[in-house]
N, C-alpha and C positions, 0 to 999 in steps of 0.2 A: 849498910851504912843508910843513916837516916835520909841524906840528902838525896838518895836514889830514888825513894818514892815521890819527895817533891818535883824530880826530874821528871818522872814518869807522869804524874799529875800536870806539870806544865804542859808537857808536850800531848796528852790528851785533851788539854783545854784548847790549846792551837788546833788540832785536827778536829776536833768536835764543834766548838764552841765559834772559834774564829774562821774555821775552814781554810785555813792558809794552804798555799799549794804544798804539793810534794818536795820541791826543792827547798822551800823554806823551812819546813819542818825537817829537812835532812840536815840544812845548814844550822840550824839553831841546835839540833842534835848533837852536830859533830862538835859545835862550840863549846858545848857543856862538858863533853866527854874529853875533848882536847885538854881543856882547862885542869878537870881532874887527874888526868894522864901526865900532865906538866906537874902538877902537885905532887904526886906520886903518892909516897906514906906520909908526906906533910900534911895530905887533906885528912881532916878530921870530919869536917862537915861545913855545909854553907855558912852557917852563923860564924864560923871562926876566920871568915874571910873577910880581910878589910880593905881599905884603899890600898894601902901600901902593896898588898901582895898583888893586886891586879896593876899597880905601877910597874912590878918587877915583872910579871907576866908581860905586859905591854912592851917593856924593854926588851925583853929575851925574843919577842916574836920580829921586833924591828932588827935586832942584832943578827937574827937569821935571815933577814933579808926578804921578810915576807913583803909583799905587796901592800901599800897603803890599804887600798879597798878591801883586801883580804882581811886584814887587821880590823877595819871597821866592821866588816860583817860578823868575824867572831864576836865582837864586843857587843853588836846589835844582839846577838843571840843572848849573851851573858847579862845584858841590860834589861832584856825583856823580861828573863828568867825571874831575874831581882826585883823587877817592877811588880810582878805576877806575884812573887812571895811577900812582898811590902803589902800588895792589896789583899792578901788573903791571910793576913796577920802571922804569917809562919816567922817573917822577920820585921824588926824594927825599924831597920835601916836599910838603905840601900848603897852600899860603898861605891857603887860605880857612878853615883852621882858627883863623886868628887874627883874621878879620873878625866882627864882631858884627851882626847884622841887628836892622833894626826889629822891634819885636812886632807879631805877627800883629793886624789888625783884627778885631774881634769885635763881633757887632752880634746882637741879639735876631731870630729870623727872623719874617717877616711872617705872620699869623695870619688868615685870611679869615673871616669871620662865617658863622654857619648860614644867613642869609638869601642872602649872596654865592654861598655853595654852592649854595643851592637856584636862584638865577637861572642860573647857571654850567650846571646840568645841565637845566634846561629851555629854554635858549638854542638847541640845534640844533633844537627843535620849532616856536620861532618864524621860522626862515628859509625863506624860499619857495624850494622846491626846482624846479631847472629839470625840463623834460619829460623828458631823458634820466636824470635822477637816479632810482635805484629808491626804493621807500616805506620801505627798511628803513634807509635812510642816517641818520637821526638816531637810531635805536635804538644803531647802530652806536657813534656818536659819544658817547652819552651813556655807553656800556658802556666806552668807552675813557676818558674823564675820570674815571668813578667809580672803576676801576681805578688809575689813575694817582693820584688823591686819597687813596683809602683804603689802598693797599698800601706806600706809602714808595719805590716804584720810582724810580729816576733816569729821566730823559727818555731818554738813551740805551738803557737797560734796556728800556723800554715799546716803543721803536722796535723794537727788534732781537727781540722776542717773536715767535715760533712756533706754529701750532696743535700741534704736537708738544711744546711745552713746557707743555702743559695737562694735568693728572692729573685725568681725567674722573671717576675712581673716588673719589679722597679729596677732589677739589674743590680743588686748588690749583695752583701754578705751579711751574716750575722754570725758572731762569736764570742766566746767566753774568754776575756784576757787576763791579764796579769790581776791579781786579787780578786778571781771569780767575778769581775765586772764584765757585763755584755756590753760589746761595741757592734757599730753598724758600720 
């Protein structure tokens, strides 16, 4: 299938030149594959897909109760792919420019109370340790939770921290965040 090589070229471009995260790469690949699977035998190539086909796909996703943010994520992958194809002169037209997506769901973040924070930070000291566990383990867990709560780090950023990321002199952290951007 001709479109498959375009997909591979697009994903290589994202991985090598744009250096997107593994999650973005995975989501965009999933978006392309899910669309092709949804089309089934009707899929000839990417050139044959017009705005009406994508509107039908959008309607089907909404009918299947996909969350609006999930739908928007799928279409972000498709839009990026079609922009890439248009920019690289594989396609003359991007049909997704004509498709209007549902507005993103916005909700207020859930904020935990001061009492809940205290309970959370005391929890590691209430767990009975096994005989093999070191005595310092609860203190490590509390330090991790305090850092996570107070710093605004994303979970993936917290997990990827290493000792070399600590600036012992100034008392700070340096880490690579979303979009391969370095933050302090």
